[in-house]
N, C-alpha and C positions, 0 to 999 in steps of 0.2 A: 503494501499500500503506499503511495506516495503522499497523500493529503491534498491531491490538484485534481482538477477536474479532466476529465478526457481531452488529448489535445496539448497538454502542457508538457512542458520538457523540464524534468527536475533540475539538472544542473543549471539551465537557465535562469530559472526560479531561484535559486541559491545565490548565483551570481548576482541578479538584480538586487537580492536582500544584501547582499556586501556593498554594493555600489549605493544603495540607499542607505545604509548606514552610516556611510562617511560624507555623502553629497553636501549636505547642509551646513557641515561643520566649519568651513571657512566663513560664512555669512552669521551664524547663530552660535553660542554657547548652549549647547543642548544639556540638559540635566535630566534624568531618568529617576525614577524611584517605584518602586514595589514589581520590578520585574520577575522577582522570586515566585509573585502568585500567580503567574501564567501557567495553568496546567500544561505539564509537558505530553501529556497523551488524552485521548479521548474526544469526543466532538465539544466544541465550544462555539458560540456564538459572541463575538465580540462587538460591544457597539461603542461608539465613540462619538464627540462633538466635532463639529466640522465648520470651520472658518475661512478656510482657503484650501488651494490643492497640495499645500505641503504637509499638511497633517498625516494623511494617508502614507504618503512616502515614508514620514518618520516612524509610523508606526510599523510599518511593513519591514522598514529595515531595523528596527529595535527589538522587536518581537525575538524571542529565543525558539522559535519553532515557525515552521511553514505555515503562509497563511493566504486565504482567496478572499478578495475583496470584490464586494459588488459595487462596480464602477460604471458610472453615467454613460451611455452608449454614444454621446456624440464623441468620446475620445477615441472609438475605435473605428477610426479612419485610416486607410493607407499603411504607411511602415508602422505607425504608432498601434493600430489596432493589431497587426499581426504580432508585435513584440508583446503586448499586454496578453493576448490570448496566450502565448509561447510561455511567458512566465506565469501562467495560471489564474490570470484575472478575468471576470465574468462580467459581460455588460448588461446593464438593467435599463429599462426604461423607467424615467422618473415621473412621467404623466399618469400613469395607471400601475396598477398590479402587473408585475411581468411573471407570468408562471412560468415561462421557459427558464429566467435566471434563478427562481425560487427552486425550482426541481435540480437544477446543476448544482445548487448549494445544498439540497437535501442529499444528493448523491457523495457530496463530500463529507458531510457530516456524518452520514452512516457508515463511511470507512474511517472514522475517529480525526476528522481534520478540523481546522477552523476556519470561520466565516466571518468576516468583518463585514458589519452593516452601519451606516450612519442613519440613525433612525429619525432625524430631522428631514430627511430625504433631499429635494431640490431646494429647499429654503436656505440651508447653508449658514444660518445665523450664527450656530455655535453656542447658542445659549440653551439650546434643547427645550424651547417652551413647549414644542408639539412634538409629536412622533408618530411616525407609520407603523403598521402592524407587521412587518415582515419578520422583525426579529421574534416577536412572540409566536408568530405562526410557525418558524423554524425550530423555536423550543418545543413547541406542542408537538410537532410532528416528527422529531427526532430525539427528544430527551434529552438535548445539550444543555450544559450550564452556561449563565452569561457572565462575559468578563468586560465589565466596564472600564474604560480608558477615557482620560481627561487631558486635552493638550491646551497648552496657552502660551502666547508669545508670539506666534508667527505674524499677527498684523498690529502695525503701530497704532498705538493708542491716538485718537482724535485731538487734534490742537497741540502735538507735540512733534518734535524733531526726531529723525529715525536716530537711533544709536548705533554705535559702532559694535558689531556683533550683539544684538541684545539676546537677552537669555530666553529659551524656549524650553518649557516644562512638559514632559510627559509624565504623567501619574496613573499606576495602574491599581485599580481597585480589586477588592475580594471578588472572587467568582461567587455566584448565588445562583439557586434553581427558583427561579419566579413559578407562581401558580398561574397556569393558562389552562382555564376550564376549555368546556366544549361550547361551540357556538361563538356567535359574533360577540356576546357578552364576555364570554372567557378571553378572548382575544384582547379586548377593550380592556380589562382588568388587567391581563398580563402585561400590556404595553403601558399601561400608567405605572405599573411597578417598574418596568424597565426604565421608563424615562425618569422617574422621581430618583432611582438610584443612580443614574448617571449625573442629573442635575445636582445631585447632593455633593457627587465627588467632584465636578467641576467647581460648586461653590469653595469646597476644601482645597482644592489647588487655588483658585484665586485669593483665598485668605493667607496662605503660605505664602504666595507671590507678594502680598500686600507687606506682610509680615518683614520681609527679606528686603523689600522696599525702604520701609521704615528704619531698618537698622543699618541700611548701607550709607 
């Protein structure tokens, strides 16, 4: 088992992780915490906040295991699309539930892989004030645990000057098994539990960053 969808090339995936791990170090001071909480095996649905295209690449590179991301289909064009597929990433439509993408993710999870989802979908606000139901559906279908990940620092705060190599923080929370019952109501309840746990982790990271700023 590779932990990757059909058509992916494992060695290219691993090379991509290595590149992503070091790609942004010249531009940012990258600080990670909680990586030991990442389950090393078994089905995992990773959920993270998302405010720029940098967060997915950072998470992809920093995780200590292979990961399959659901990536907006607009990025799967020409050579870029070929490369994303070869490293095991899955195109997903943002305008409506994408059954093909979810079924591919199910296949990865049932082989014990890790699938990453950004639950705020196309909004990309980074505050996780709303969430789509794909993560909860995957948990209910595959019995996966949820791993929340918060990232802050990739965006310049409004009305401030860009600092030289600003700090970017990646915080991994505790994995948990949300209660996702049957039917639409069960999905809604599970989605809210996932959203609230991720939002709490983002707040924790914001508080840590604020304390560091005050001490600096």
